[in-house]
FIZA-444297 format. One record per residue (C-alpha): residue in three letters; x negated, y negated, z negated. Coordinates in steps of 0.05 Angstrom, whole numbers, padded with zeros to 5 digits, always signed. Layout:
N
ALAXYZ
...
This chain:
872
UNK-00059-00670-02296
UNK-00003-00651-02337
UNK+00049-00616-02302
UNK+00100-00619-02358
UNK+00111-00683-02355
UNK+00131-00681-02279
UNK+00195-00657-02250
UNK+00195-00580-02235
UNK+00192-00566-02153
UNK+00238-00514-02125
UNK+00198-00454-02101
UNK+00221-00469-02021
UNK+00205-00542-02023
UNK+00135-00525-02054
UNK+00125-00472-02000
UNK+00147-00524-01949
UNK+00097-00578-01982
UNK+00044-00527-01970
UNK+00052-00519-01902
UNK+00048-00586-01889
UNK-00017-00592-01928
UNK-00040-00543-01877
UNK-00014-00590-01824
UNK-00052-00643-01853
UNK+00021-00683-01863
UNK+00031-00680-01935
UNK+00034-00746-01945
UNK+00097-00751-01908
UNK+00129-00700-01938
UNK+00115-00716-02004
UNK+00146-00788-01991
UNK+00199-00754-01966
UNK+00222-00701-02004
UNK+00206-00714-02075
UNK+00234-00766-02123
UNK+00194-00829-02131
UNK+00186-00812-02212
UNK+00151-00758-02192
UNK+00102-00784-02136
UNK+00089-00857-02176
UNK+00075-00809-02243
UNK+00034-00763-02195
UNK-00007-00826-02165
UNK-00012-00852-02230
UNK-00044-00794-02266
UNK-00095-00782-02216
UNK-00161-00809-02238
UNK-00195-00783-02175
UNK-00216-00834-02129
UNK-00233-00800-02072
UNK-00168-00792-02028
UNK-00186-00731-02006
UNK-00196-00696-02079
UNK-00131-00737-02098
UNK-00090-00688-02045
UNK-00129-00632-02068
UNK-00102-00654-02140
UNK-00031-00653-02109
UNK-00039-00593-02071
UNK-00058-00550-02141
UNK+00003-00578-02168
UNK+00052-00563-02117
UNK+00016-00482-02115
UNK+00051-00457-02178
UNK+00117-00471-02159
UNK+00105-00433-02087
UNK+00139-00362-02076
UNK+00086-00311-02075
UNK+00090-00252-02039
UNK+00062-00180-02070
UNK-00002-00165-02056
UNK+00023-00089-02028
UNK+00058-00128-01974
UNK+00044-00122-01901
UNK+00038-00190-01861
UNK+00087-00196-01805
UNK+00028-00194-01745
UNK+00089-00230-01694
UNK+00099-00281-01744
UNK+00030-00292-01754
UNK+00011-00298-01679
UNK+00061-00345-01668
UNK+00041-00382-01729
UNK-00028-00383-01701
UNK+00004-00413-01634
UNK+00049-00457-01660
UNK-00015-00490-01697
UNK-00052-00487-01632
UNK+00005-00526-01604
UNK+00008-00578-01656
UNK-00070-00590-01648
UNK-00070-00593-01578
UNK-00012-00644-01581
UNK-00044-00685-01642
UNK-00113-00688-01616
UNK-00095-00711-01537
UNK-00167-00737-01510
UNK-00207-00680-01534
UNK-00150-00627-01509
UNK-00146-00659-01445
UNK-00223-00656-01437
UNK-00220-00585-01456
UNK-00167-00569-01407
UNK-00196-00606-01352
UNK-00266-00577-01357
UNK-00238-00505-01369
UNK-00184-00499-01315
UNK-00240-00535-01262
UNK-00288-00486-01282
UNK-00236-00423-01282
UNK-00209-00443-01212
UNK-00281-00447-01178
UNK-00303-00385-01217
UNK-00234-00359-01187
UNK-00254-00381-01117
UNK-00319-00350-01116
UNK-00293-00290-01140
UNK-00243-00287-01085
UNK-00296-00303-01030
UNK-00348-00250-01067
UNK-00291-00193-01064
UNK-00277-00212-00986
UNK-00359-00209-00975
UNK-00365-00139-01010
UNK-00306-00113-00986
UNK-00327-00122-00915
UNK-00299-00067-00873
UNK-00268-00028-00924
UNK-00202-00048-00914
UNK-00201-00032-00849
UNK-00241+00030-00838
UNK-00212+00096-00866
UNK-00272+00130-00859
UNK-00318+00070-00886
UNK-00364+00109-00938
UNK-00378+00163-00873
UNK-00387+00125-00816
UNK-00463+00098-00788
UNK-00494+00073-00732
UNK-00555+00094-00702
UNK-00606+00038-00693
UNK-00677+00042-00680
UNK-00750+00017-00703
UNK-00801-00001-00648
UNK-00867-00029-00638
UNK-00874-00090-00595
UNK-00923-00149-00588
UNK-00965-00125-00651
UNK-00900-00113-00700
UNK-00848-00071-00715
UNK-00768-00097-00693
UNK-00712-00063-00707
UNK-00658-00057-00647
UNK-00588-00045-00662
UNK-00575-00022-00589
UNK-00604+00049-00556
UNK-00604+00080-00489
UNK-00536+00105-00460
UNK-00558+00177-00453
UNK-00574+00181-00534
UNK-00506+00198-00547
UNK-00496+00264-00505
UNK-00565+00288-00536
UNK-00542+00280-00607
UNK-00476+00314-00586
UNK-00513+00374-00561
UNK-00561+00371-00611
UNK-00534+00352-00673
UNK-00466+00377-00675
UNK-00462+00401-00745
UNK-00485+00341-00779
UNK-00425+00298-00743
UNK-00351+00296-00735
UNK-00353+00244-00677
UNK-00402+00213-00640
UNK-00380+00145-00597
UNK-00424+00106-00555
UNK-00394+00032-00535
UNK-00412-00025-00501
UNK-00425-00091-00535
UNK-00369-00134-00551
UNK-00358-00188-00496
UNK-00317-00237-00467
UNK-00279-00210-00398
UNK-00227-00237-00349
UNK-00162-00206-00363
UNK-00111-00212-00301
UNK-00039-00199-00312
UNK+00012-00218-00264
UNK-00036-00257-00229
UNK-00048-00298-00296
UNK-00126-00297-00315
UNK-00141-00309-00384
UNK-00204-00290-00424
UNK-00205-00234-00482
UNK-00254-00201-00517
UNK-00264-00118-00512
UNK-00316-00056-00510
UNK-00323-00005-00467
UNK-00321+00049-00505
UNK-00309+00126-00512
UNK-00244+00169-00519
UNK-00264+00194-00596
UNK-00269+00116-00618
UNK-00196+00109-00645
UNK-00206+00169-00684
UNK-00268+00145-00711
UNK-00252+00079-00735
UNK-00181+00112-00762
UNK-00139+00051-00718
UNK-00071+00040-00742
UNK-00026+00048-00682
UNK+00028+00001-00667
UNK+00050+00035-00602
UNK+00012+00098-00563
UNK-00029+00150-00597
UNK-00105+00153-00614
UNK-00120+00191-00552
UNK-00100+00129-00509
UNK-00174+00133-00473
UNK-00178+00206-00449
UNK-00155+00177-00380
UNK-00215+00135-00348
UNK-00168+00074-00328
UNK-00129+00072-00387
UNK-00141+00017-00442
UNK-00113+00005-00510
UNK-00096-00069-00535
UNK-00092-00111-00607
UNK-00027-00122-00629
UNK-00038-00201-00610
UNK-00061-00196-00551
UNK-00005-00153-00531
UNK+00038-00210-00559
UNK+00007-00256-00523
UNK+00002-00224-00455
UNK+00072-00185-00447
UNK+00115-00222-00507
UNK+00168-00181-00532
UNK+00168-00127-00478
UNK+00135-00060-00490
UNK+00070-00066-00466
UNK+00056+00010-00459
UNK+00043+00032-00383
UNK+00040-00040-00363
UNK-00023-00054-00316
UNK-00076-00107-00324
UNK-00140-00119-00290
UNK-00216-00128-00323
UNK-00254-00172-00280
UNK-00243-00162-00213
UNK-00244-00096-00193
UNK-00222-00048-00262
UNK-00153-00037-00251
UNK-00121-00002-00321
UNK-00056+00018-00353
UNK-00044+00000-00434
UNK-00034+00062-00463
UNK-00030+00040-00532
UNK-00028-00023-00582
UNK-00065-00021-00651
UNK-00062-00064-00701
UNK-00116-00124-00705
UNK-00171-00119-00750
UNK-00180-00153-00805
UNK-00223-00223-00802
UNK-00276-00184-00860
UNK-00288-00136-00800
UNK-00343-00118-00760
UNK-00299-00111-00706
UNK-00255-00175-00719
UNK-00226-00211-00660
UNK-00232-00143-00612
UNK-00175-00151-00570
UNK-00184-00087-00520
UNK-00222-00026-00523
UNK-00227+00000-00445
UNK-00255+00077-00428
UNK-00332+00080-00417
UNK-00325+00117-00362
UNK-00300+00062-00330
UNK-00360+00016-00337
UNK-00399+00087-00325
UNK-00374+00091-00258
UNK-00379+00014-00238
UNK-00452+00016-00243
UNK-00483+00049-00298
UNK-00496+00109-00269
UNK-00535+00086-00217
UNK-00599+00060-00261
UNK-00657+00089-00243
UNK-00688+00108-00313
UNK-00633+00110-00365
UNK-00676+00119-00425
UNK-00711+00047-00418
UNK-00653-00008-00419
UNK-00626-00014-00493
UNK-00550-00034-00480
UNK-00506+00009-00511
UNK-00486+00018-00583
UNK-00479+00090-00621
UNK-00431+00103-00677
UNK-00425+00164-00712
UNK-00378+00201-00761
UNK-00419+00238-00816
UNK-00386+00311-00836
UNK-00375+00303-00919
UNK-00428+00356-00935
UNK-00483+00317-00899
UNK-00534+00273-00933
UNK-00541+00204-00889
UNK-00617+00209-00906
UNK-00632+00273-00882
UNK-00589+00266-00826
UNK-00637+00207-00803
UNK-00694+00249-00807
UNK-00669+00297-00763
UNK-00657+00247-00706
UNK-00722+00208-00720
UNK-00757+00223-00654
UNK-00698+00241-00611
UNK-00717+00181-00565
UNK-00788+00184-00568
UNK-00776+00250-00528
UNK-00739+00230-00467
UNK-00785+00165-00453
UNK-00842+00159-00411
UNK-00912+00154-00434
UNK-00905+00069-00415
UNK-00849+00068-00475
UNK-00868+00120-00523
UNK-00925+00065-00536
UNK-00863+00034-00576
UNK-00856+00090-00617
UNK-00780+00085-00625
UNK-00762+00111-00688
UNK-00677+00123-00694
UNK-00655+00122-00759
UNK-00575+00110-00795
UNK-00550+00054-00817
UNK-00482+00061-00863
UNK-00431+00011-00847
UNK-00432-00008-00921
UNK-00500-00042-00906
UNK-00473-00072-00829
UNK-00446-00139-00854
UNK-00492-00153-00928
UNK-00556-00121-00901
UNK-00570-00136-00840
UNK-00638-00163-00838
UNK-00699-00131-00822
UNK-00766-00148-00828
UNK-00830-00108-00792
UNK-00785-00053-00792
UNK-00769-00057-00872
UNK-00693-00079-00893
UNK-00699-00142-00926
UNK-00626-00152-00946
UNK-00587-00208-00915
UNK-00521-00247-00937
UNK-00511-00204-00997
UNK-00580-00251-01028
UNK-00521-00308-01020
UNK-00463-00267-01049
UNK-00503-00256-01116
UNK-00527-00328-01115
UNK-00457-00355-01112
UNK-00434-00301-01174
UNK-00486-00326-01204
UNK-00469-00403-01198
UNK-00395-00383-01215
UNK-00423-00352-01274
UNK-00453-00413-01297
UNK-00398-00463-01278
UNK-00356-00415-01325
UNK-00409-00420-01377
UNK-00412-00490-01369
UNK-00331-00506-01379
UNK-00341-00452-01443
UNK-00399-00495-01473
UNK-00358-00554-01474
UNK-00297-00522-01503
UNK-00357-00499-01551
UNK-00380-00571-01570
UNK-00311-00603-01575
UNK-00294-00551-01624
UNK-00357-00550-01664
UNK-00362-00629-01667
UNK-00293-00637-01696
UNK-00310-00581-01745
UNK-00312-00624-01801
UNK-00239-00650-01795
UNK-00213-00579-01806
UNK-00259-00563-01864
UNK-00190-00582-01908
UNK-00149-00533-01875
UNK-00204-00478-01869
UNK-00216-00488-01951
UNK-00142-00490-01961
UNK-00129-00419-01925
UNK-00182-00386-01955
UNK-00154-00411-02023
UNK-00088-00383-02021
UNK-00119-00313-01990
UNK-00131-00318-01918
UNK-00193-00280-01907
UNK-00250-00288-01853
UNK-00223-00236-01806
UNK-00152-00273-01808
UNK-00187-00340-01794
UNK-00230-00311-01738
UNK-00163-00281-01704
UNK-00129-00354-01709
UNK-00189-00389-01675
UNK-00191-00342-01624
UNK-00119-00344-01613
UNK-00123-00420-01607
UNK-00178-00406-01558
UNK-00133-00364-01522
UNK-00077-00409-01513
UNK-00128-00468-01486
UNK-00152-00422-01433
UNK-00085-00393-01423
UNK-00058-00468-01407
UNK-00124-00483-01363
UNK-00117-00414-01326
UNK-00043-00443-01314
UNK-00075-00504-01285
UNK-00136-00471-01257
UNK-00091-00426-01208
UNK-00052-00492-01186
UNK-00122-00529-01164
UNK-00152-00463-01137
UNK-00082-00466-01086
UNK-00106-00539-01067
UNK-00174-00527-01059
UNK-00163-00465-01015
UNK-00153-00496-00950
UNK-00226-00539-00963
UNK-00254-00482-00992
UNK-00235-00435-00925
UNK-00255-00482-00875
UNK-00325-00487-00910
UNK-00332-00420-00923
UNK-00304-00402-00852
UNK-00253-00349-00891
UNK-00187-00340-00888
UNK-00176-00325-00968
UNK-00108-00326-01002
UNK-00085-00325-01073
UNK-00067-00252-01084
UNK+00001-00277-01119
UNK+00046-00206-01115
UNK-00017-00163-01124
UNK-00014-00131-01194
UNK-00087-00109-01193
UNK-00107-00194-01179
UNK-00061-00210-01240
UNK-00093-00153-01282
UNK-00159-00180-01266
UNK-00139-00253-01282
UNK-00112-00229-01355
UNK-00190-00201-01357
UNK-00216-00255-01340
UNK-00177-00296-01382
UNK-00185-00253-01443
UNK-00265-00254-01419
UNK-00264-00332-01423
UNK-00233-00343-01488
UNK-00277-00292-01520
UNK-00343-00336-01499
UNK-00312-00401-01505
UNK-00279-00387-01575
UNK-00339-00341-01607
UNK-00388-00397-01640
UNK-00320-00438-01662
UNK-00288-00373-01689
UNK-00353-00349-01725
UNK-00377-00416-01745
UNK-00311-00447-01771
UNK-00288-00381-01806
UNK-00354-00387-01851
UNK-00334-00448-01888
UNK-00340-00436-01965
UNK-00271-00457-01998
UNK-00306-00477-02058
UNK-00345-00529-02029
UNK-00299-00563-01985
UNK-00245-00573-02031
UNK-00290-00605-02080
UNK-00311-00657-02021
UNK-00386-00636-02023
UNK-00385-00599-01954
UNK-00430-00635-01901
UNK-00436-00614-01822
UNK-00506-00574-01834
UNK-00567-00587-01779
UNK-00552-00519-01744
UNK-00492-00548-01722
UNK-00518-00611-01694
UNK-00578-00571-01659
UNK-00531-00518-01631
UNK-00493-00578-01598
UNK-00549-00603-01568
UNK-00582-00540-01551
UNK-00517-00525-01511
UNK-00522-00597-01485
UNK-00591-00586-01457
UNK-00565-00514-01424
UNK-00512-00550-01390
UNK-00550-00613-01352
UNK-00610-00551-01332
UNK-00559-00512-01296
UNK-00527-00579-01266
UNK-00598-00600-01244
UNK-00623-00537-01217
UNK-00562-00536-01178
UNK-00580-00610-01162
UNK-00650-00591-01140
UNK-00621-00529-01096
UNK-00569-00571-01060
UNK-00627-00624-01042
UNK-00672-00568-01017
UNK-00621-00536-00971
UNK-00600-00596-00939
UNK-00671-00624-00928
UNK-00698-00544-00904
UNK-00635-00556-00842
UNK-00656-00624-00824
UNK-00720-00601-00824
UNK-00704-00550-00775
UNK-00656-00598-00737
UNK-00710-00642-00726
UNK-00750-00590-00695
UNK-00770-00606-00617
UNK-00723-00566-00576
UNK-00770-00563-00527
UNK-00701-00587-00468
UNK-00649-00642-00479
UNK-00584-00617-00503
UNK-00549-00681-00495
UNK-00486-00676-00438
UNK-00508-00611-00429
UNK-00446-00562-00412
UNK-00460-00489-00396
UNK-00398-00451-00360
UNK-00393-00373-00363
UNK-00385-00336-00292
UNK-00343-00273-00289
UNK-00362-00260-00220
UNK-00407-00279-00163
UNK-00357-00336-00125
UNK-00393-00392-00158
UNK-00460-00358-00140
UNK-00441-00353-00061
UNK-00415-00427-00050
UNK-00478-00453-00106
UNK-00505-00507-00068
UNK-00439-00530-00037
UNK-00417-00540-00114
UNK-00475-00570-00133
UNK-00479-00625-00076
UNK-00399-00641-00093
UNK-00410-00643-00180
UNK-00476-00687-00157
UNK-00443-00739-00100
UNK-00377-00743-00141
UNK-00420-00779-00200
UNK-00390-00732-00252
UNK-00460-00688-00257
UNK-00535-00704-00252
UNK-00557-00634-00240
UNK-00534-00566-00243
UNK-00568-00497-00231
UNK-00556-00426-00249
UNK-00588-00382-00302
UNK-00585-00314-00331
UNK-00566-00343-00398
UNK-00555-00401-00433
UNK-00614-00447-00456
UNK-00591-00429-00529
UNK-00612-00353-00522
UNK-00644-00306-00482
UNK-00600-00239-00453
UNK-00646-00200-00427
UNK-00719-00173-00450
UNK-00770-00139-00414
UNK-00838-00090-00431
UNK-00863-00083-00367
UNK-00901-00140-00359
UNK-00986-00129-00356
UNK-01038-00183-00346
UNK-01116-00178-00345
UNK-01150-00163-00409
UNK-01092-00131-00436
UNK-01100-00080-00493
UNK-01074-00012-00457
UNK-01053+00005-00528
UNK-01015-00053-00538
UNK-00933-00048-00522
UNK-00893-00115-00509
UNK-00830-00133-00506
UNK-00821-00208-00478
UNK-00751-00248-00472
UNK-00736-00273-00406
UNK-00696-00312-00366
UNK-00679-00313-00291
UNK-00670-00386-00266
UNK-00647-00425-00204
UNK-00680-00493-00174
UNK-00662-00547-00211
UNK-00668-00511-00281
UNK-00723-00550-00305
UNK-00696-00616-00283
UNK-00618-00600-00308
UNK-00648-00585-00379
UNK-00706-00634-00380
UNK-00763-00581-00400
UNK-00834-00601-00403
UNK-00882-00578-00354
UNK-00953-00569-00385
UNK-00990-00542-00334
UNK-00982-00527-00262
UNK-00913-00544-00240
UNK-00840-00524-00234
UNK-00806-00481-00189
UNK-00800-00516-00113
UNK-00757-00509-00055
UNK-00818-00532-00021
UNK-00852-00457-00034
UNK-00818-00401-00008
UNK-00858-00358-00049
UNK-00827-00377-00118
UNK-00789-00316-00106
UNK-00844-00275-00136
UNK-00865-00330-00180
UNK-00861-00340-00260
UNK-00855-00398-00305
UNK-00884-00377-00382
UNK-00876-00421-00444
UNK-00937-00440-00491
UNK-00924-00378-00541
UNK-00933-00328-00481
UNK-00999-00367-00461
UNK-01030-00364-00534
UNK-01004-00287-00536
UNK-01042-00270-00473
UNK-01102-00315-00485
UNK-01102-00336-00419
UNK-01156-00392-00405
UNK-01132-00409-00326
UNK-01057-00387-00330
UNK-01040-00423-00263
UNK-01054-00388-00208
UNK-01063-00320-00254
UNK-01027-00258-00229
UNK-00981-00213-00279
UNK-00956-00142-00263
UNK-00879-00139-00275
UNK-00863-00070-00267
UNK-00918-00056-00215
UNK-00897-00116-00175
UNK-00950-00178-00175
UNK-00914-00239-00201
UNK-00957-00304-00201
UNK-00961-00358-00255
UNK-00939-00431-00227
UNK-00922-00462-00288
UNK-00932-00470-00368
UNK-00865-00502-00410
UNK-00870-00524-00476
UNK-00834-00474-00522
UNK-00747-00482-00524
UNK-00719-00459-00580
UNK-00679-00409-00559
UNK-00671-00364-00619
UNK-00668-00377-00685
UNK-00695-00453-00709
UNK-00728-00426-00769
UNK-00769-00375-00734
UNK-00823-00393-00692
UNK-00815-00393-00616
UNK-00830-00324-00572
UNK-00873-00311-00513
UNK-00824-00322-00457
UNK-00823-00313-00387
UNK-00778-00352-00338
UNK-00772-00320-00264
UNK-00739-00359-00202
UNK-00667-00330-00187
UNK-00659-00299-00123
UNK-00591-00265-00143
UNK-00522-00279-00177
UNK-00529-00300-00250
UNK-00478-00308-00300
UNK-00478-00381-00335
UNK-00475-00446-00298
UNK-00521-00500-00325
UNK-00494-00579-00318
UNK-00520-00643-00340
UNK-00460-00681-00337
UNK-00466-00761-00327
UNK-00477-00789-00395
UNK-00440-00859-00380
UNK-00368-00823-00372
UNK-00335-00796-00431
UNK-00344-00727-00452
UNK-00266-00707-00436
UNK-00266-00740-00371
UNK-00329-00709-00351
UNK-00302-00638-00371
UNK-00237-00656-00331
UNK-00276-00666-00273
UNK-00322-00613-00269
UNK-00255-00562-00279
UNK-00233-00595-00224
UNK-00286-00578-00184
UNK-00299-00510-00209
UNK-00226-00488-00197
UNK-00240-00519-00123
UNK-00297-00461-00111
UNK-00265-00414-00159
UNK-00185-00424-00171
UNK-00182-00348-00197
UNK-00230-00350-00259
UNK-00216-00383-00322
UNK-00256-00444-00331
UNK-00304-00419-00394
UNK-00349-00470-00420
UNK-00393-00492-00485
UNK-00428-00545-00499
UNK-00504-00534-00510
UNK-00508-00586-00573
UNK-00448-00548-00606
UNK-00481-00482-00585
UNK-00545-00505-00626
UNK-00509-00529-00681
UNK-00479-00464-00695
UNK-00544-00432-00711
UNK-00543-00469-00775
UNK-00477-00452-00785
UNK-00498-00395-00848
UNK-00547-00448-00882
UNK-00498-00511-00870
UNK-00442-00469-00905
UNK-00490-00450-00965
UNK-00507-00523-00968
UNK-00439-00550-00967
UNK-00416-00504-01019
UNK-00478-00516-01059
UNK-00465-00592-01060
UNK-00393-00577-01070
UNK-00406-00534-01137
UNK-00463-00576-01159
UNK-00417-00641-01162
UNK-00363-00590-01197
UNK-00416-00577-01251
UNK-00438-00643-01253
UNK-00365-00667-01271
UNK-00358-00611-01313
UNK-00421-00624-01357
UNK-00400-00706-01350
UNK-00335-00683-01392
UNK-00364-00655-01445
UNK-00415-00709-01458
UNK-00360-00757-01447
UNK-00327-00724-01515
UNK-00386-00709-01553
UNK-00407-00785-01536
UNK-00333-00812-01560
UNK-00346-00763-01626
UNK-00405-00798-01638
UNK-00387-00861-01629
UNK-00326-00844-01673
UNK-00369-00823-01727
UNK-00418-00879-01726
UNK-00361-00927-01736
UNK-00385-00958-01791
UNK-00450-00947-01782
UNK-00444-00997-01718
UNK-00401-01048-01756
UNK-00453-01059-01809
UNK-00504-01064-01753
UNK-00464-01108-01720
UNK-00452-01153-01788
UNK-00528-01152-01796
UNK-00540-01178-01735
UNK-00550-01123-01685
UNK-00531-01145-01605
UNK-00486-01101-01559
UNK-00551-01070-01534
UNK-00575-01045-01597
UNK-00513-01009-01606
UNK-00516-00984-01538
UNK-00589-00955-01540
UNK-00563-00926-01618
UNK-00513-00884-01583
UNK-00545-00873-01517
UNK-00617-00853-01540
UNK-00588-00783-01562
UNK-00569-00767-01487
UNK-00620-00791-01461
UNK-00674-00748-01493
UNK-00633-00695-01480
UNK-00631-00696-01410
UNK-00704-00704-01402
UNK-00716-00640-01442
UNK-00662-00604-01386
UNK-00707-00642-01329
UNK-00771-00609-01367
UNK-00736-00544-01368
UNK-00691-00542-01298
UNK-00751-00567-01253
UNK-00797-00508-01256
UNK-00743-00462-01255
UNK-00720-00498-01188
UNK-00784-00499-01158
UNK-00789-00424-01166
UNK-00720-00404-01145
UNK-00726-00454-01082
UNK-00794-00435-01068
UNK-00760-00359-01057
UNK-00710-00383-01016
UNK-00750-00414-00971
UNK-00802-00361-00961
UNK-00749-00330-00915
UNK-00758-00380-00867
UNK-00818-00380-00823
UNK-00809-00451-00799
UNK-00794-00483-00865
UNK-00800-00546-00903
UNK-00850-00561-00961
UNK-00812-00580-01024
UNK-00824-00652-01036
UNK-00843-00679-01103
UNK-00784-00742-01082
UNK-00733-00685-01092
UNK-00743-00672-01168
UNK-00753-00742-01179
UNK-00686-00758-01152
UNK-00664-00703-01187
UNK-00680-00737-01256
UNK-00657-00796-01233
UNK-00585-00776-01216
UNK-00575-00731-01281
UNK-00606-00796-01313
UNK-00556-00847-01279
UNK-00495-00800-01292
UNK-00515-00785-01363
UNK-00517-00865-01383
UNK-00457-00881-01338
UNK-00411-00827-01383
UNK-00441-00851-01448
UNK-00435-00921-01435
UNK-00369-00921-01436
UNK-00359-00897-01506
UNK-00423-00929-01523
UNK-00397-01002-01507
UNK-00320-00998-01533
UNK-00363-00976-01597
UNK-00402-01034-01587
UNK-00349-01080-01574
UNK-00301-01062-01636
UNK-00289-01110-01690
UNK-00334-01091-01741
UNK-00286-01121-01800
UNK-00238-01061-01778
UNK-00289-01008-01790
UNK-00311-01040-01862
UNK-00244-01061-01892
UNK-00242-00999-01934
UNK-00321-00998-01962
C-alpha cells in the first residue's frame, strides 16, 4: 500500500484509531473520522481479500503516524489498570450472554461458599467466644467395661469432685461439680413457668468466666441463692431489678436472685441455660442420703487446668481415682477416668469401644470440601467460557504484542478482568447470601448472620475474592497471553486441540463432582428412610408424654386416668420413669443363672405402671403384660428380646433374676423397642413395675379427635388434678422424629448443594453449547442444505456433551461408592447401597445435560441456512 498517495493522519487521530482497533470497532472510527478520499483510496488499493488481513493493512498504515513514547518512559500504573478495567467493562457489556453466565455461575458459587464458610466458622468456634478459659477447661469423663464392650460415660459419681480437689489441687485452678441441665418448675409470685437450669458449685461463674449484668460471680456462695440469665430476668421480672427477688425451684426450694449473667450464645455447650442454683441445695434435698454415693453416675465434673499443666499427664494421674473407691462388684467395670478438653466437647463427641472416633467434625470438613468444589465449578465455568472465546480475542492480543506489550502485561490485564468479574459476582453473592440466610439457618438449625460491621469479615472477603480471581483467571491469563502475534496477525492462528481437550476435561470434572453429590444425596435420604422404616416396637400414633414436676398426679392417677378415658379424649394412660423414646436410668445390679461371674453389665431400665404396654401398644413375644390380677407383679419384670439373647435364657418365663440381691421374676418378653438411636441395635432393657411416683405421664389420645382439640381437653383434665403445675408435653412422633434431625439436616443441605452444583454446571454447559452452535453455524447450514434433519443437527451438537457426561459417570460412580460406603460404616443399622442409586444418578445427569444442550442445538437446527451461508 502506497502511503504517499494517501492523506497524512494527525498523530492524535492515529492514536485514537489504534485504540479503536484494540476495541474491534475500527471501521466505525475510519468511516466517521477520515475523509472519503482516504477511505476509498485505501479500500481500492487493498489486494488482500480477507477482511481480517485488510484491517491489519489499515492498522499498519495508521501506526507510523501515532505518537510514540520514549522507551525509557515509565508507564503510569494507575492509568494502565484503569484501562484494563475499562476494557473489562466494555467486554462485559458487549457480550451480555456470556457475561450473564459468568456472573451468575460465580455469584451463586461464591454465595454458597460464603454461607458454608460462615457455618464452618460457627461450628469451629463453638464455645470459643463464650469461654474466656476455653483452652484450659476440661471435663472429667470415664471409660467403663459393660456388656462385653467399653462404654464412655460423660457423668461421674458426685464424691469424685472432693477427691480431685483434695488429692490433685496442684493441677487445677477450679474443680466444679454440676447436675445435668434439666427443665425445672419455677414459681415467681404464684406464676409457674418452666426453665432449664443446673445445680452447680460456687466456683462455676469464675470457671466459665460469666459476664455479669448484675450482681457478682460470688453469687452462689449461699446455698439459698441463684443466678439467672439475662433473658430469664427480662421474662420473669420485666424492667424491675431482679437482685434479691425470691423465687421457688420445684415445690420446696426457696432461693434469692443474687446475680444476672449474659446469655450463652447459640454456639455454646450451655446455650439455653436459664439459671444456676447452688449445689448444696440439691445435696441437702436428698442426694446426701444415697447409701453408696460412688455407685450412681449423675453429675458432671468440670475443671480448669493451671497454665503449666499438660492435659495428658493430668489424665494419667487421675485415671484410677474412681477405681480406688468402688466396691468389688463395680470394680469389674474397671472405670478409667480421663480429661476431655472443651475444644472437643462438640466436634469430637463420639466414642466407640472407648476410643474417640470424631463426631460433627466430619460434617464440618465434608461441607467445607463441598463448598470448595462448588466454588471450583464456578471458576471452571469462567475458564471454559473465556478459553472458548479465545479466538475472538486473538486479534486484540496480537495487536497489543505488536505495539510493545509483553506477556506479563497481558497476564496482568486478564487477571484484572478476572478480578473485575469476581468483584461484580461477589457483590451479587452478598445479596444472594443475605436472601438465602433464613432458609439456610432453618435447615442448618443455626442463627448465622452476615458480619457487615466486622473488619475481619471484609478482610477475609477480599482474600476470598482475590483467591477466586487467581483460580478462575489463571488458565485464561496464561493461555491467552501465550498467543504469537505473527501467527495471529497473518491470519494463520487456529485454536489448538489442547484447548479443546482442556475444556472437555473441565466439563468432566464439573459433572463428576455433580454426580458424586447426586449419589451422596440419594444415599443419605435412603439411609434416613431405611432407619425410619425400622419397626419402632410400639405405636407412636396419637401418643403424648407429659413431664411431671411433682407427685400430685401420682397421688390421683387412677381418678385422672378414669376421667381421661370416660371423657373420650384418651384411650389409655399410664405412668413411667421415662418417655417411650428414651431410658433415663440404667442398672448394673442384675444377675441371672449361668451368668459369667467376671462379666460386668449395665442394662437400661424403665419403671412402668399398669396399662403402659396397652398405652404404647407393644408386642408381647412370650408370657404376659403387667396385670392388676397379679399382686405379685410388684416384684416382676419384663425384658426385651435383646436382653433375652444377651442372657441366653432358654425358658425365660418364670425365671428368677437377682436385682441388687432381691429376687425378681420374669413374667414377659416384649419385642425390641427403639428407645435410643434408630441407627443402633436395641440394647438389653428391663421394665419393672412402678410402685412409686414417676416423672412421665404417657397418654394415648383419641385418634378420632383433632390433635389441637385433644390437647386442649387433656390439659383441662390435667389442670383439674394439678392446677399449680405447667402442662409440659410433647408428641412421641415429634420426639422420635428429632432422632433423625442431624442426618435430615445433612440430607437437606446436601440436596440444596447438589442442586446448586448442577445448576452451575448447566450454566457452563449452556454457554459452551451456545458457543459450539455459533462456531458451527456454517457447517449446520451446509448440512441442512444437503438434507440433514432437525434430529441430525441436534445429534451433531449434543453428541460431544453426552460422551462427556458418560465419562463423568464412569469416574464419579466408584468415587461416590467409596465415600458413601465409608459414611454408612458409621451406622450399625444401615441401608445397603443399591445399584438403582447409580442408575438414577446417571439418568438424572444425562437428562439435565440433554435438556440444557437441546435448547441451543434446536435453535441452531431451526436457523435459516441462507443467512449463515450468504457470505460464502
